[in-house]
C-alpha positions, -999 to 999 in steps of 0.1 A, spaced: 251 -679 -675 217 -682 -659 230 -710 -637 254 -686 -620 231 -655 -617 226 -645 -580 190 -640 -571 181 -610 -549 151 -610 -526 138 -574 -527 112 -560 -503 91 -538 -525 83 -515 -495 119 -509 -482 129 -482 -506 97 -461 -501 100 -466 -463 135 -454 -463 125 -424 -483 96 -416 -459 120 -418 -430 145 -395 -448 117 -370 -455 105 -372 -418 141 -366 -406 145 -337 -430 113 -321 -420 121 -326 -383 154 -310 -388 139 -280 -407 112 -277 -379 138 -277 -351 159 -252 -370 129 -229 -375 119 -233 -338 154 -225 -327 156 -196 -350 123 -182 -337 134 -187 -301 167 -169 -307 148 -140 -323 121 -136 -297 127 -109 -271 111 -117 -237 101 -101 -204 128 -120 -185 156 -108 -208 161 -136 -234 178 -121 -265 180 -87 -250 211 -65 -241 212 -42 -210 203 -6 -216 233 13 -229 224 44 -209 226 25 -176 248 -6 -180 245 -36 -158 258 -72 -161 239 -91 -188 217 -119 -175 229 -154 -178 207 -185 -183 234 -212 -178 210 -234 -158 189 -241 -189 197 -263 -219 193 -248 -253 163 -270 -261 146 -263 -227 152 -225 -233 137 -226 -268 107 -246 -256 101 -222 -228 104 -191 -250 80 -205 -276 55 -218 -251 54 -187 -230 55 -161 -258 31 -177 -283 9 -202 -266 1 -188 -232 -25 -161 -238 -60 -172 -247 -92 -153 -249 -99 -128 -222 -130 -109 -212 -130 -72 -214 -166 -63 -205 -170 -36 -178 -183 -48 -145 -209 -25 -128 -197 -7 -97 -215 -11 -65 -199 17 -45 -194 55 -50 -161 71 -60 -139 89 -34 -120 120 -41 -84 114 -52 -55 127 -31 -45 162 -40 -11 151 -54 -31 135 -83 -32 170 -99 4 164 -108 -9 142 -136 -21 173 -154 13 190 -147 33 161 -161 12 159 -193 10 197 -198 39 198 -223 16 180 -248 -17 197 -240 -15 219 -271 7 200 -296 -6 166 -286 15 134 -290 21 121 -325 33 87 -337 65 104 -348 71 116 -312 69 80 -300 93 68 -327 117 95 -318 117 87 -281 120 50 -288 158 51 -286 154 59 -248 129 32 -241 134 -3 -226 100 -14 -240 68 -2 -256 34 -9 -242 3 -10 -264 -32 -17 -250 -59 -24 -275 -94 -37 -265 -82 -47 -230 -53 -67 -244 -17 -58 -235 11 -60 -261 48 -53 -254 76 -46 -278 110 -52 -260 141 -32 -269 164 -36 -240 166 -58 -209 157 -44 -174 178 -51 -143 165 -80 -122 127 -85 -125 117 -49 -130 101 -55 -164 81 -85 -152 66 -67 -121 59 -35 -140 40 -54 -167 23 -74 -140 11 -41 -124 -4 -31 -158 -21 -64 -162 -36 -61 -127 -49 -26 -137 -67 -42 -167 -81 -68 -143 -92 -42 -118 -110 -20 -143 -120 -44 -171 -133 -26 -202 -124 8 -189 -88 12 -199 -86 31 -232 -65 20 -262 -30 35 -256 5 34 -270 34 44 -247 72 41 -243 87 30 -209 122 30 -195 127 7 -166 160 23 -154 166 50 -128 176 84 -142 153 107 -163 167 113 -198 146 138 -216 159 171 -204 139 204 -206 157 232 -224 151 256 -252 166 232 -278 148 200 -267 115 189 -281 91 175 -254 91 137 -259 69 115 -238 84 85 -219 72 68 -187 96 58 -159 97 56 -122 109 91 -114 114 126 -129 128 160 -119 115 195 -125 141 197 -153 129 167 -173 99 157 -194 99 121 -181 65 110 -168 66 93 -133 48 60 -129 44 37 -99 75 15 -96 77 -23 -99 82 -29 -61 46 -20 -53 39 -56 -66 70 -70 -49 108 -72 -52 117 -109 -49 155 -104 -53 156 -87 -19 126 -103 -4 103 -72 -3 67 -82 -5 38 -63 -22 30 -29 -9 -1 -37 10 17 -65 29 49 -44 35 31 -13 48 10 -32 73 40 -51 85 60 -19 89 32 -2 107 29 -31 132 67 -29 137 65 8 143 40 2 172 62 -22 191 78 7 210 63 40 222 79 72 209 97 78 242 113 43 241 126 47 205 163 54 201 167 92 202 189 94 172 187 91 134 191 58 115 200 48 80 208 14 65 215 10 28 240 5 0 264 35 -4 282 19 -34 258 33 -60 276 65 -71 256 85 -47 274 116 -32 247 119 -5 252 84 7 290 86 6 289 118 27 264 102 50 289 75 60 309 103 78 279 109 101 281 75 118 284 87 154 254 88 177 272 112 202 287 136 178 261 137 150 231 118 165 232 92 137 237 55 133 247 47 97 248 11 86 260 -5 54 236 -30 37 253 -60 22 227 -76 0 249 -104 -11 254 -115 25 217 -109 32 207 -133 5 230 -160 20 216 -154 54 180 -156 43 173 -118 47 172 -121 85 188 -87 91 169 -67 65 133 -71 75 118 -36 71 94 -39 100 124 -43 124 139 -9 113 114 14 130 130 15 164 145 50 160 128 84 163 144 96 130 151 78 97 173 93 70 164 91 33 194 95 9 189 91 -29 209 64 -45 220 64 -82 189 84 -87 156 81 -68 152 51 -44 123 28 -37 134 30 -1 115 63 4 81 47 8 93 23 34 111 50 54 80 72 53 59 43 66 78 38 99 61 66 119 95 81 126 105 116 116 119 113 80 151 133 76 152 137 38 184 149 22 170 173 -3 163 151 -33 169 159 -70 143 133 -81 106 129 -76 84 98 -79 47 100 -85 36 105 -49 65 122 -31 54 156 -46 25 153 -22 48 156 8 53 189 26 84 199 45 81 204 83 47 187 81 57 153 67 95 154 70 124 176 79 147 186 51 184 180 54 210 201 35 230 181 10 259 205 14 261 201 52 247 167 59 261 157 93 255 191 111 221 193 95 212 158 108 224 167 143 203 199 143 172 180 133 177 154 159 184 179 187 153 199 176 131 167 177 144 157 211 136 191 225 101 191 209 90 155 212 53 162 206 60 181 174 84 154 162 60 126 169 33 145 151 54 146 120 60 109 121 23 103 125 14 127 97 36 110 71 26 75 82 -11 84 77 -1 98 43 14 65 33 -16 45 47 -39 65 24 -15 56 -4 -30 21 -5 -30 -2 -35 -65 12 -45 -49 46 -49 -19 31 -68 -43 17 -94 -63 49 -95 -32 69 -102 -22 45 -130 -58 46 -144 -60 84 -145 -25 89 -159 -31 64 -187 -66 79 -195 -53 115 -196 -23 104 -216 -44 85 -241 -65 116 -247 -34 134 -260 -26 108 -287 -33 121 -322 -32 86 -338 -50 53 -333 -29 28 -314 -22 -4 -334 -3 -36 -324 33 -34 -336 44 -63 -358 70 -75 -333 50 -69 -302 40 -99 -281 8 -102 -261 15 -105 -224 -11 -119 -200 -12 -132 -165 -6 -168 -179 25 -157 -199 41 -141 -169 34 -171 -147 50 -192 -175 82 -172 -176 84 -166 -138 106 -188 -116 93 -204 -84 101 -174 -62 87 -149 -86 55 -169 -90 49 -166 -53 53 -128 -53 31 -124 -84 4 -144 -68 6 -124 -36 0 -92 -54 -29 -104 -77 -60 -82 -76 -97 -85 -83 -122 -63 -102 -129 -32 -82 -164 -26 -68 -157 11 -67 -150 34 -96 -116 52 -98 -114 82 -74 -124 116 -87 -94 133 -104 -88 169 -92 -93 195 -119 -63 208 -138 -47 235 -118 -11 241 -128 -11 275 -111 -17 257 -78 11 233 -85 35 261 -93 25 279 -61 31 248 -41 65 242 -56 75 278 -48 62 275 -12 81 243 -6 113 257 -21 111 287 3 108 264 33 136 242 22 159 270 14 151 289 46 179 292 71 155 285 99 141 251 88 135 238 123 112 257 146 
């Protein structure tokens, strides 16, 4: 039997090596599965794994240009490995503080509903259902808990603005916990049956508790090629000076998108007749503008008329600040919504009010009045342009600072980092940003301030109430133009 036994040459290391390879492959598979699972669970500032807000629907973002592996790698890298140690020591100021603009007193007015009851953790959890994301600042670090996606890059540039605030005033921003909605319309209505709930957004109304905060476009709006505020204002002002008042077209001008469920804009389309109504109304096609490289939408080229019309869109519109900067007479169709600074404007001093119930005749009356009183009309344009020039980026950061400081005083709990909140920092935003967004972020980066925040006006709600009533009387007057 032994003569016919087959001999087998065995490598004593082959079986163990195969086992090692099998274990390595198994562990690699488990690792990749866990990485993919973490990536699919991680909500991000650019909208990965987030649905649009249900109260203001918009098409969900698509990331078809990325492979699954590349997307997972980006999410993990940007979300968990971008933010390192940061300094949060206060830097001594070398200059004295200025006084804040008077409209800063609205901060007290907006926060007054909680001046007695204060803001509890339960209040935040109750208003969470209306928020796109939650911002928590602790020890100078910023954490964000994402609930819903924001349209375009609103979330990125809003968070960028907060990061720049921390950079501008290091060591001076208190620990805070707040809810933020990045969509347009206020949601927390004031009535006898509604409990005041605090939520930050870009606009409010006298009938809502929503707290107005500077909008994302102050740091840039890359989707429509609008630069940071400081750049845009200076460019618009230079454009406004290309023609003297006498040489500007003696009629009103509006260019925008009327297809946003805006009754005012739809009615405004009927006024497009410079002879009958004294107005030139133009439809803005942003899709075509993108294809043409935004050649026809440059804001500094839209200041060649003596009058510019402001009409709200779906709610408030960021276009207001650019219209007010032109040095033209703003014809403002009486707005329902207020942003943080527009409450500092005064009718007949900074703009002429236009009746929303009689838009075309009201525009015509305003234009005829201005052409008969050119010095007064030019003075209105100059007054409101000066107002906007004083609203420089320093004042934007000061408003953010004082609003957050006063809000933080009202919290009756100690802010803590939520378990699912991610730290956001300048590096994490650069990591997530595409090439175009990166350029806009870099252009709006700030430095530590050499001056302390401006001096906040004392609380004076009675003065605010008096101002509201005075403005209402002027707007409702049958003799608006004198």
